[in-house]
C-alpha positions in Angstrom: 14.1 -4.5 -6.7 16.1 -6.3 -4.0 15.5 -9.6 -5.7 17.0 -8.1 -8.9 20.2 -7.2 -7.1 19.5 -3.7 -5.8 21.9 -2.8 -2.9 20.3 -0.3 -0.6 22.2 2.3 1.3 19.9 1.8 4.3 16.7 0.0 5.2 13.7 1.5 3.4 11.8 1.4 6.7 13.9 4.4 7.8 12.0 6.7 5.4 8.7 4.7 5.3 6.6 7.2 7.3 3.2 8.4 6.2 1.5 11.5 7.5 2.6 15.1 8.3 2.6 14.9 12.1 3.8 11.3 12.1 6.9 12.5 10.3 8.0 15.0 12.9 9.8 12.5 15.3 11.7 11.1 12.3 12.9 14.3 10.8 16.5 14.0 11.9 16.9 10.5 10.6 15.1 11.6 7.4 17.8 14.4 6.9 20.6 12.0 7.6 19.3 9.5 5.1 18.8 12.2 2.5 22.3 13.5 2.9 23.7 9.9 2.6 21.6 9.3 -0.6 22.8 12.6 -2.2 26.4 11.8 -1.4 26.0 8.3 -2.7 24.4 9.4 -5.9 27.2 12.0 -6.6 29.9 9.4 -5.9 28.1 6.8 -8.2 27.9 9.4 -11.0 24.7 7.9 -12.7 23.5 8.7 -16.2 19.9 8.3 -15.0 18.3 8.7 -11.5 15.0 6.8 -10.9 13.1 7.7 -7.8 10.2 5.5 -6.6 7.2 7.0 -4.9 7.9 8.6 -1.5 7.7 12.0 -3.0 8.7 13.9 0.1 12.1 12.2 0.1 12.4 11.7 -3.6 11.7 15.3 -4.7 14.1 16.7 -2.2 16.7 14.4 -3.5 16.1 15.3 -7.2 16.0 19.0 -6.4 19.4 18.9 -4.6 20.9 16.7 -7.4 19.7 19.1 -10.0 21.1 22.0 -8.0 24.4 20.2 -7.6 24.8 19.5 -11.3 23.3 22.8 -12.4 19.9 23.3 -14.0 21.2 22.4 -17.5 20.2 18.8 -18.2 23.4 18.1 -20.2 25.4 18.6 -17.0 23.8 15.9 -15.0 21.8 12.7 -15.0 18.2 12.4 -16.3 15.6 12.3 -13.5 12.8 9.8 -13.8 10.1 9.5 -11.0 7.9 6.4 -10.8 4.3 7.0 -9.5 2.9 10.4 -10.2 1.9 12.6 -7.2 -1.8 12.1 -6.3 -2.8 15.5 -7.8 -6.3 14.2 -8.5 -6.9 13.7 -4.7 -6.1 17.1 -3.4 -7.4 20.7 -3.7 -4.9 22.6 -5.9 -3.1 19.3 -6.6 -2.8 19.9 -10.4 -1.3 23.3 -9.9 1.6 21.8 -8.0 2.6 19.7 -11.0 3.9 22.8 -12.8 7.0 23.2 -10.7 8.1 19.6 -11.0 9.5 20.1 -14.5 12.4 22.0 -12.9 13.9 18.8 -11.4 11.9 15.9 -12.9 12.5 15.0 -16.5 9.9 12.2 -16.9 7.1 10.9 -14.8 6.1 7.2 -15.0 2.3 7.0 -14.2 0.4 4.0 -12.8 -3.1 5.4 -13.5 -4.4 6.0 -17.1 -5.7 9.5 -16.5 -2.4 10.8 -15.1 -0.3 10.9 -18.3 -2.4 13.5 -20.1 -2.7 15.8 -17.1 1.1 15.7 -16.4 1.7 16.6 -20.1 -0.8 19.5 -19.9 1.3 20.9 -17.0 4.6 20.7 -18.8 5.8 17.3 -17.6 6.9 14.5 -19.9 5.0 11.4 -18.8 4.2 7.8 -19.7 1.5 5.6 -18.4 3.1 2.3 -17.5 0.3 0.5 -15.6 -0.3 -0.4 -12.0 2.4 -2.8 -10.6 -0.2 -5.0 -9.0 -1.3 -6.1 -12.4 2.0 -7.9 -12.8 0.6 -10.5 -10.4 -1.9 -11.5 -13.1 0.9 -12.2 -15.6 2.8 -14.3 -13.0 -0.2 -16.3 -11.9 -1.9 -16.8 -15.3 1.3 -17.7 -17.1 0.6 -20.9 -19.1 -3.1 -20.8 -18.4 -5.9 -20.4 -20.9 -6.8 -16.9 -19.7 -7.8 -13.7 -21.5 -5.4 -10.8 -21.0 -8.5 -8.8 -20.1 -9.5 -11.3 -17.4 -8.2 -9.3 -14.4 -8.5 -12.1 -11.9 -6.2 -14.2 -9.8 -7.4 -17.5 -8.3 -5.5 -19.0 -5.5 -5.8 -22.6 -4.2 -8.1 -22.7 -1.2 -7.8 -26.5 -0.8 -4.0 -26.4 -0.7 -4.1 -23.6 1.9 -6.6 -25.4 4.2 -4.7 -28.6 3.9 -1.4 -26.9 4.6 -2.7 -25.4 7.9 -5.0 -28.2 8.8 -8.1 -26.0 8.8 -11.4 -27.8 9.5 -14.2 -27.6 6.8 -16.2 -25.3 9.1 -13.4 -22.9 9.9 -14.4 -19.3 9.0 -11.2 -17.6 7.7 -10.7 -13.8 7.6 -7.6 -12.4 6.0 -6.1 -9.4 7.9 -3.7 -7.0 6.2 -2.6 -4.5 8.8 -0.2 -2.5 6.6 3.5 -2.3 5.7 4.7 0.6 7.8 5.4 0.0 11.5 3.6 3.2 12.6 0.3 2.2 10.9 0.6 -1.5 12.0 0.9 -0.4 15.7 -2.0 1.9 15.4 -4.3 -0.4 13.3 -3.6 -3.7 14.9 -5.0 -2.7 18.3 -8.2 -1.6 16.6 -8.4 -4.8 14.6 -7.8 -6.9 17.7 -10.7 -5.4 19.5 -12.9 -5.9 16.4 -12.0 -9.6 16.3 -12.7 -9.9 20.0 -16.3 -8.7 19.2 -16.6 -11.1 16.3 -15.4 -14.3 17.9 -18.8 -15.0 19.7 -20.8 -14.4 16.5 -18.7 -16.4 14.0 -17.9 -20.0 15.1 -14.5 -21.4 14.4 -13.1 -18.0 13.5 -9.5 -18.0 12.2 -7.5 -14.9 11.3 -4.8 -15.1 8.6 -2.5 -12.2 9.2 -0.4 -11.1 6.2 2.9 -9.8 7.5 4.7 -7.2 5.4 8.4 -7.8 4.4 9.6 -5.3 7.0 11.7 -6.5 9.8 10.3 -4.0 12.3 6.8 -5.0 11.4 7.6 -8.7 11.7 9.2 -8.2 15.1 6.2 -6.2 16.4 3.6 -8.7 15.3 5.7 -11.6 16.7 5.7 -9.7 20.0 1.9 -9.1 20.3 0.4 -12.1 18.5 0.1 -14.1 21.8 -2.6 -11.6 22.8 -4.7 -12.1 19.7 -8.3 -12.9 20.6 -8.8 -15.8 18.1 -6.5 -18.4 16.5 -4.2 -16.8 14.0 -1.9 -17.9 11.1 1.0 -15.6 10.1 1.8 -15.4 6.4 5.2 -13.9 5.8 5.7 -11.2 3.1 7.1 -12.0 -0.3 5.2 -15.3 -0.8 2.8 -14.3 -3.5 1.3 -17.7 -4.2 0.7 -18.4 -0.5 -0.9 -15.0 -0.2 -3.4 -15.6 -2.9 -4.1 -19.1 -1.7 -5.0 -17.5 1.7 -7.3 -15.1 -0.1 -9.0 -17.9 -1.9 -9.5 -19.7 1.5 -10.9 -16.6 3.1 -14.5 -15.4 3.4 -13.6 -11.8 3.7 -10.6 -9.5 4.3 -10.0 -6.5 6.6 -7.2 -4.3 5.5 -5.4 -1.0 6.2 -5.8 1.3 3.2 -3.1 0.7 0.5 -2.2 -1.4 -2.5 -3.6 -4.5 -0.9 -7.2 -3.3 -1.7 -6.3 -3.7 -5.4 -4.9 -7.2 -4.7 -8.1 -8.2 -2.9 -10.1 -7.1 -5.9 -8.0 -9.2 -8.2 -8.7 -12.1 -5.9 -12.4 -11.3 -5.9 -12.4 -11.3 -2.1 -14.8 -8.9 -0.4 -13.1 -6.6 2.0 -13.4 -3.7 4.4 -10.8 -0.9 4.2 -9.8 0.9 7.4 -7.6 3.8 8.3 -6.6 5.9 11.2 -3.9 8.5 11.5 -2.8 11.2 14.0 -5.8 13.4 14.7 -4.1 16.5 13.1 -3.2 14.4 10.0 -6.8 13.3 9.8 -8.0 16.9 10.0 -5.6 18.0 7.3 -6.7 15.2 4.9 -10.4 16.0 5.5 -9.7 19.7 4.8 -7.5 19.3 1.7 -9.0 16.2 0.0 -11.3 16.7 -2.9 -12.4 13.1 -3.3 -14.6 11.1 -0.8 -12.7 7.8 -1.0 -9.3 6.5 0.1 -9.1 3.1 -1.5 -8.0 2.9 -5.2 -10.9 0.6 -6.4 -13.4 3.2 -5.1 -11.4 6.1 -6.6 -11.2 4.4 -10.0 -14.9 3.6 -10.1 -16.0 6.8 -8.3 -18.3 4.7 -6.2 -18.2 2.9 -2.8 -17.8 -0.6 -4.1 -15.6 -1.3 -1.0 -16.9 -0.3 2.5 -14.4 2.2 4.1 -14.1 2.9 7.8 -12.0 6.0 8.0 -10.7 8.2 10.8 -13.3 8.6 13.6 -15.5 6.0 12.0 -12.7 3.4 12.2 -13.8 1.8 15.5 -13.8 -1.9 16.6 -17.6 -1.9 16.7 -18.0 -0.4 13.2 -15.4 -2.8 11.7 -17.0 -5.8 13.4 -20.5 -4.7 12.1 -19.3 -4.2 8.5 -17.5 -7.6 8.5 -20.6 -9.3 9.9 -22.9 -7.7 7.3 -20.6 -8.9 4.5 -20.4 -12.4 5.9 -24.2 -12.6 6.1 -24.6 -11.3 2.6 -22.1 -13.8 1.2 -23.9 -16.6 3.1 -21.1 -17.5 5.5 
């Protein structure tokens, strides 16, 4: 959106916080940014308001705008929200959809089953597809490829030549996340996992994919000198370079998120990992009604991707899973 000319009132990192307990230290900043956004929207006087994901922030914004303009739609802008709440993941999640119609006029869904369920609960909705699939259109433009061939092939040779990698180098792509809080938490676990792997995998190279987030970039730049094996940093926003790195990699290790879908498009085996605050983990385990966290596993209702979650997300477990997949793939 920034590339298309969007001017943001503030850095998105200010509200990019995941987890109930993780949010507590940021509540004051959250309130300030919400107030700024409401005032900015009222001053701008839009005909349509489109909120994107971040339902905690977005729904509070839409509620207050609807209250400001009155509950009659003709008195204010139409409200569109992109990415339906994950009602399918939580106990009682579908029941929570019913109240959204009071302040959301239309939901734009990224999963095929969501549209019908939203409509059953009084919400106008349209299935628009998952945004990661746009990568397929970009990469396969001009190629003889079927629209149903959901695959992206990067250029392994170009990547290895660009970074002068030896033919025997074993490359593992690492995607630690896009939010600073999760990168800080996960990178230390990942570092210890690679420390265990380095003696078992000769010429091990880590390709660390850095999110387009200045706080994340600064943090990784500050700790990379302690990384236990040689590392290559790939800056965010370089899609072709990212998929070239995937093509040159044997396996990937990632923090749970959209990247799991990207890795599936690249046909790169991966391990998905996640840790949170202990109370957030307890809440998720208590409220979740599905056993998986990564979208490929959720969509197929099977463990096609190994997941190391919460207490199971340890350096030893991660190193073991990565070694098993390397052995299976013959590398």
